[in-house]
C-alpha positions in Angstrom: -20.6 -39.7 18.6 -19.0 -36.5 17.5 -15.2 -36.4 17.5 -13.2 -33.7 19.2 -12.5 -31.9 15.9 -16.2 -31.6 15.1 -17.0 -30.5 18.6 -14.4 -27.7 18.5 -15.5 -26.4 15.1 -19.1 -26.5 16.1 -18.4 -24.5 19.3 -16.5 -21.9 17.2 -19.4 -21.6 14.7 -21.8 -21.2 17.6 -19.7 -18.4 19.0 -19.7 -16.7 15.7 -23.5 -16.8 15.5 -24.0 -15.7 19.1 -21.8 -12.7 18.7 -22.6 -11.7 15.2 -24.8 -8.7 16.0 -22.4 -7.4 18.7 -19.3 -7.7 16.4 -21.0 -6.2 13.3 -22.4 -3.2 15.2 -18.9 -2.0 16.0 -18.2 1.3 14.2 -14.5 0.4 13.9 -15.2 -2.7 11.7 -13.2 -2.2 8.5 -14.8 -2.2 5.1 -12.0 -3.8 3.0 -9.7 -5.7 5.3 -9.7 -9.3 6.6 -11.0 -9.5 10.1 -12.1 -12.3 12.4 -15.9 -13.0 12.6 -15.4 -13.0 16.4 -12.5 -13.2 18.8 -8.9 -12.7 18.0 -7.0 -12.8 14.7 -3.3 -12.8 14.4 -0.6 -14.2 12.0 -1.5 -14.9 8.3 -0.9 -18.5 7.5 -0.8 -20.7 4.4 -1.0 -17.8 2.0 -1.2 -19.3 -1.5 -2.9 -19.1 -4.9 -4.0 -22.6 -5.8 -6.0 -23.5 -8.9 -6.8 -19.8 -9.5 -8.0 -19.1 -6.0 -6.1 -17.2 -3.4 -6.3 -18.8 0.0 -5.4 -17.0 3.2 -5.6 -18.9 6.5 -5.1 -17.1 9.8 -4.4 -17.7 13.5 -7.8 -17.5 15.2 -9.0 -17.6 18.8 -12.9 -17.6 18.5 -13.8 -17.8 22.2 -12.1 -14.6 23.5 -10.1 -11.6 22.4 -6.9 -12.9 24.0 -4.5 -15.6 22.8 -4.9 -19.3 23.4 -5.4 -22.6 21.6 -5.5 -21.3 18.1 -7.6 -22.5 15.2 -6.8 -21.9 11.5 -9.5 -19.7 10.1 -9.8 -19.5 6.3 -10.6 -16.9 3.6 -10.5 -17.3 -0.1 -10.6 -14.8 -3.0 -10.4 -14.7 -6.8 -9.1 -11.1 -6.9 -7.3 -10.2 -3.6 -10.1 -7.7 -3.0 -13.3 -9.6 -2.3 -12.8 -12.3 0.3 -15.1 -15.2 1.2 -15.1 -16.8 4.7 -14.6 -20.5 4.3 -15.1 -23.3 6.8 -12.6 -23.7 9.6 -9.5 -25.4 8.2 -7.8 -26.7 11.4 -9.0 -27.0 15.0 -6.6 -28.0 17.9 -8.2 -31.5 18.3 -5.2 -33.9 18.3 -2.7 -34.8 20.9 0.2 -33.1 19.0 -1.7 -29.7 18.7 -4.1 -29.7 21.6 -2.9 -26.3 22.8 -2.9 -24.6 19.4 -2.5 -25.1 15.7 0.2 -22.5 15.4 1.4 -20.7 12.3 2.7 -22.2 9.1 2.5 -22.2 5.3 1.0 -23.9 2.3 2.4 -25.7 -0.7 0.8 -27.1 -3.8 2.2 -30.5 -4.6 0.9 -33.7 -6.3 -2.3 -31.9 -7.2 -3.1 -31.4 -3.5 -2.9 -28.5 -1.1 -0.5 -29.1 1.8 -0.6 -27.1 5.1 2.4 -27.2 7.3 1.9 -25.8 10.8 3.2 -26.0 14.4 1.4 -28.2 16.9 1.6 -26.7 20.4 1.3 -28.8 23.5 1.5 -27.8 27.1 1.4 -30.1 30.2 -0.3 -29.3 33.5 2.9 -27.4 34.6 2.8 -25.2 31.5 5.9 -27.0 30.0 5.7 -26.9 26.2 6.2 -29.4 23.5 6.4 -28.5 19.8 5.8 -30.4 16.6 5.8 -29.5 12.9 2.7 -31.0 11.4 1.0 -31.6 8.0 -2.6 -31.5 6.8 -3.6 -32.2 3.1 -6.6 -31.2 1.0 -7.9 -32.3 -2.4 -10.4 -29.4 -2.6 -8.8 -26.6 -0.6 -11.6 -26.6 1.9 -11.5 -29.9 3.8 -8.2 -31.0 5.4 -6.9 -34.5 6.4 -4.4 -34.3 9.2 -1.3 -36.4 8.6 0.2 -35.7 12.0 3.8 -34.9 13.0 6.4 -34.7 10.2 9.3 -33.1 12.0 10.3 -33.1 15.6 12.5 -30.7 17.7 16.2 -31.1 16.9 18.8 -31.0 19.6 20.1 -27.7 20.8 16.8 -25.7 20.7 14.2 -24.8 23.3 10.5 -25.6 22.5 10.1 -22.1 21.1 10.4 -23.7 17.6 7.6 -22.9 15.2 6.1 -21.3 12.1 7.4 -23.6 9.2 7.6 -22.0 5.8 8.1 -24.5 2.9 9.3 -24.1 -0.7 10.7 -26.1 -3.6 14.2 -25.7 -5.1 15.6 -27.9 -7.8 13.4 -30.8 -7.1 13.7 -30.8 -3.4 11.6 -29.3 -0.6 12.9 -27.0 2.1 11.5 -25.8 5.3 12.7 -22.9 7.4 11.5 -22.7 11.0 11.6 -19.9 13.6 13.7 -21.0 16.6 15.4 -20.3 19.9 18.6 -22.1 20.9 19.1 -23.3 24.4 21.5 -20.3 24.8 18.3 -18.2 24.3 19.2 -16.7 21.0 17.0 -16.4 17.9 17.7 -18.5 14.8 16.1 -19.7 11.6 16.5 -23.5 11.3 16.5 -25.3 7.9 15.2 -28.7 6.9 15.0 -30.6 3.6 12.7 -33.3 2.2 12.1 -35.4 -0.9 8.5 -36.3 -0.1 7.1 -33.6 2.3 6.7 -36.3 5.0 10.3 -37.1 6.0 12.4 -34.1 6.9 16.1 -33.9 7.5 17.5 -31.2 9.8 20.3 -29.2 8.0 21.2 -26.7 10.8 20.8 -23.0 11.4 20.7 -21.0 8.2 20.9 -17.6 10.0 20.4 -16.0 13.3 21.6 -14.1 16.3 25.3 -14.8 17.0 25.9 -16.8 13.9 29.0 -15.0 12.8 27.2 -12.7 10.4 25.3 -11.1 13.3 26.0 -10.1 16.9 23.3 -10.3 19.5 20.1 -10.0 17.5 17.1 -11.1 19.6 16.1 -14.1 21.8 13.6 -15.6 19.4 13.0 -15.4 15.6 9.4 -15.9 14.6 7.6 -16.4 11.2 10.6 -16.8 8.9 10.0 -16.7 5.1 12.8 -17.4 2.7 12.4 -16.8 -1.1 14.1 -15.8 -4.3 13.3 -12.4 -5.9 14.9 -10.5 -8.7 18.0 -12.6 -8.6 18.5 -12.5 -4.9 17.4 -14.5 -1.8 15.4 -12.7 0.9 14.9 -13.8 4.4 11.9 -12.2 6.2 11.8 -12.7 9.9 10.2 -11.3 13.1 12.9 -11.1 15.7 11.9 -10.7 19.3 14.2 -8.9 21.8 15.7 -6.1 19.8 16.5 -3.0 21.8 15.4 0.4 20.4 18.2 2.1 18.4 17.4 5.7 17.7 14.3 5.8 15.5 14.7 2.0 14.8 13.0 -0.9 16.6 10.4 1.2 18.4 7.7 -1.5 18.6 7.7 -4.2 21.2 8.8 -6.7 18.4 10.0 -6.1 14.9 9.5 -7.5 11.4 12.1 -7.1 8.7 14.4 -8.7 6.2 17.9 -9.6 5.1 18.9 -9.7 1.4 21.6 -12.2 0.4 22.2 -15.7 -1.0 21.3 -19.1 0.4 24.0 -21.7 -0.1 21.9 -24.8 -0.4 25.0 -27.0 -0.1 26.1 -25.6 3.3 22.5 -24.5 4.4 23.9 -21.1 5.2 22.3 -17.8 4.3 24.9 -15.1 3.6 23.3 -11.8 4.0 23.6 -8.1 4.6 22.0 -5.8 7.2 18.5 -6.1 8.7 15.9 -3.6 7.5 12.5 -3.1 9.0 9.7 -3.8 6.5 7.2 -1.3 7.9 7.9 1.9 9.9 4.5 2.1 11.5 3.0 0.9 14.8 1.1 -2.2 13.7 2.9 -4.8 11.5 4.0 -8.3 12.3 4.4 -11.9 11.1 4.3 -11.1 7.3 4.0 -14.0 4.9 4.5 -14.1 1.1 3.5 -16.2 -1.8 4.1 -16.2 -5.6 0.9 -16.0 -7.6 0.1 -17.3 -11.1 1.1 -13.9 -12.5 4.6 -14.4 -11.0 4.2 -11.7 -8.4 5.7 -12.1 -4.9 2.8 -10.8 -2.7 3.0 -10.1 1.0 0.3 -9.8 3.7 0.9 -9.2 7.4 -0.9 -9.0 10.7 -1.8 -5.4 11.5 -0.7 -5.5 15.1 2.2 -6.5 17.3 2.1 -9.1 20.0 2.3 -7.9 23.6 1.8 -4.3 22.5 -1.3 -3.0 24.4 -3.4 -5.6 22.7 -5.7 -5.6 25.8 -6.5 -1.9 25.3 -8.0 -2.1 21.8 -11.5 -0.4 21.8 -12.9 -3.2 19.6 -12.7 -5.7 22.5 -15.9 -4.3 23.8 -17.5 -5.7 20.7 -15.9 -9.1 21.0 -13.3 -8.9 18.3 -9.7 -7.7 17.7 -7.2 -7.2 14.9 -7.1 -7.2 11.1 -4.7 -8.0 8.2 -2.9 -5.5 6.0 -3.8 -5.0 2.4 -1.8 -7.3 0.0 1.4 -5.8 -1.3 3.5 -6.6 -4.3 7.3 -7.0 -3.6 10.3 -6.0 -5.7 13.9 -5.3 -5.0 15.7 -2.1 -5.9 19.4 -2.4 -4.9 19.3 -4.0 -1.5 15.9 -2.4 -0.7 12.7 -4.5 -0.6 9.9 -2.3 -2.1 6.2 -2.8 -1.2 3.4 -1.5 -3.4 -0.3 -2.1 -3.0 -1.5 -4.8 -5.4 -3.0 -3.5 -8.7 -6.3 -5.2 -7.9 -7.0 -2.6 -5.2 -7.8 -0.1 -7.9 -11.1 -1.9 -8.4 -12.3 -0.4 -5.1 -12.0 3.1 -6.4 -15.1 5.2 -7.0 -16.2 8.9 -7.0 -12.8 10.1 -8.2 -11.8 13.7 -7.4 -8.9 15.4 -9.1 -7.2 18.5 -7.8 -4.2 19.7 -9.8 -1.4 21.9 -8.6 -2.5 22.4 -5.1 -0.5 25.0 -3.3 -0.1 25.1 0.5 1.8 28.2 1.7 2.1 28.8 5.5 -1.5 28.1 6.0 -4.0 25.2 6.3 -6.0 23.8 3.4 -9.0 21.8 4.5 -10.9 19.0 2.8 -14.0 17.5 4.4 -15.0 14.0 3.7 -18.4 12.2 3.5 -19.5 10.6 6.8 -18.1 7.2 7.4 -15.6 7.8 4.6 -13.2 5.1 3.6 -10.8 6.4 0.9 -7.5 6.5 -1.0 -5.4 9.6 -1.4 -2.8 9.9 -4.0 -0.4 12.8 -3.9 2.0 13.1 -6.9 4.6 15.4 -8.2 5.2 16.7 -4.6 7.6 19.6 -4.2 7.7 19.8 -0.4 8.4 22.9 1.6 10.5 22.9 4.7 7.8 21.1 6.7 4.7 19.5 5.1 1.9 18.0 7.2 -1.3 16.1 6.5 -3.8 15.7 9.4 -6.4 12.9 8.9 -9.5 13.0 11.2 -7.3 14.7 13.9 -6.2 11.2 14.9 -3.3 10.7 12.5 -0.7 13.2 11.3 1.8 12.6 8.4 4.8 15.0 8.5 7.7 15.3 6.2 10.6 17.5 7.3 12.9 18.4 4.3 15.4 20.0 6.7 15.7 16.9 8.8 15.1 14.4 6.0 12.5 12.6 8.2 9.0 11.3 7.6 6.9 10.9 10.7 3.6 9.3 11.4 1.9 10.5 14.7 -1.3 9.1 16.1 -3.4 9.4 19.2 -2.7 6.2 21.2 -5.6 4.0 21.9 -3.9 2.9 25.1 -3.5 6.2 26.9 -4.8 8.9 24.6 -1.3 10.5 24.2 0.4 11.4 20.9 3.0 8.8 19.8 5.2 8.7 16.7 7.2 6.5 14.4 9.8 7.8 11.9 12.0 6.9 9.0 14.8 8.7 7.2 13.7 10.0 3.8 15.9 12.1 1.5 13.0 13.3 -0.7 9.2 13.1 -0.8 7.8 12.9 -4.3 4.7 10.6 -4.0 2.4 9.6 -1.3 -0.4 7.0 -1.4 -2.6 6.7 1.6 -5.4 4.1 2.3 -7.8 4.9 5.1 -10.3 2.2 6.1 -12.4 3.1 9.2 -9.8 2.2 11.8 -6.6 1.7 9.8 -4.2 3.7 7.8 -1.5 2.4 5.3 0.9 4.8 3.8 3.1 4.1 0.8 5.9 6.6 0.2 7.7 7.1 -3.2 6.1 4.0 -4.8 6.7 1.8 -1.7 10.2 2.9 -0.8 8.9 3.2 2.7 5.6 2.0 4.3 3.8 2.9 7.5 0.9 0.9 8.9 -1.2 1.7 11.9 -4.5 1.1 13.6 -6.3 4.4 14.3 -9.5 4.9 16.1 -10.9 8.4 15.2 -14.0 10.1 16.4 -16.7 9.1 14.0 -17.9 12.7 13.7 -14.6 14.0 12.6 -14.2 13.8 8.8 -11.4 16.3 8.1 -8.2 16.2 6.0 -6.0 19.2 6.6 -2.8 20.1 4.6 -0.3 22.6 6.0 3.2 23.7 5.2 6.1 25.8 6.2 7.1 27.6 2.9 5.3 26.5 -0.2 4.4 22.8 -0.9 2.9 22.0 -4.3 1.3 18.7 -5.4 -1.4 17.1 -7.5 -4.1 15.2 -5.6 -6.5 12.4 -6.5 -9.0 11.0 -4.1 -11.3 8.1 -4.3 -13.9 6.7 -2.0 -13.4 3.0 -1.5 
């Protein structure tokens, strides 16, 4: 007789096969980004390079385009460019995870791959239980569930999830996204000597901790790591109110730079900075690869932000991941650059030197179905410089206001909507366009904007315009 785990995985595979033609016929399927084979994809999980192979797991609901009892889907890659869909890693088959194998992380230890994740359980009244769980693999494909390794400490609600694990001086640490019973967001810290027995150390950071005032009612997907001599805490706080041009999405993702005191378990840090200024970026996760690079990948969406209005739902799938990004620190700024491997996608290079745009529009028309990278260098911007892409996305830099703006046509209501950041100077712009996504890297990753865009397939235009003269060098590649 088949067990529950096998039944759930087989049902998911059957859904993939039954929906394959519908999904793959969608003109908005991306060419070079990670997507679900059917259903809903959200948080990246267990991002790691192990024995030369990059593994990226992801939250997956195969049976609908809404949220529910999540599986862990699984992709692998040797180069961060070409991804292979692997067998399902985790299905919500056991009592401690029956309503979802929620987000978590991966660690290589004792020559095995260890997945830490949150088991979500709900009773008939909708009341929640939460457990931090472990699964172990010897081959990176098949996983043996070890069950619950850490339970809910006192003082928290059951919104307690998304364990991220790392090693420091011979000891393992785990940071978990949390909400206290006073309904404020925190990052909770644990330690372990063997990965199976975890000691709760307390809150390491959070809303109303003394370093922060009110700062959200829940902190999701924490990630704490050391980079360029400093400690960085990435987190996705829920409940921040808009503040001028900041915090314009329903929920945010950003970071604190500081120092973790491992003796007191307290993270001493500076201000919170949003990681991405665009519309669609959440739950980022990082790993260190064998080259020593700290690499980030994120979910290209935001929960509860018009998810039910995505046009791809008609074709039985929704959401994608960002391209991988290499992180570095300049001062207190976390800088994101597209990984070097993406250059392997480039073909059909076009070079246009010293383009001048003076109070008029300069048009470029792209091949049908174009997916491309634009690189503008040595930019000397006029008072107002704009790039319109497929009439669906507009990039605008105002030198007078020192503002960079991304405007798109909303897929929810068809109206124009914008996201902005302060920018003293625009010198370089790298733009990746992939069917229904755009990722914009400004001044070598000083600022980044990410968004889903759903253009008219017949429109293939790129239009440059400027108030006063703008000059730049341009390279374009098909991808």
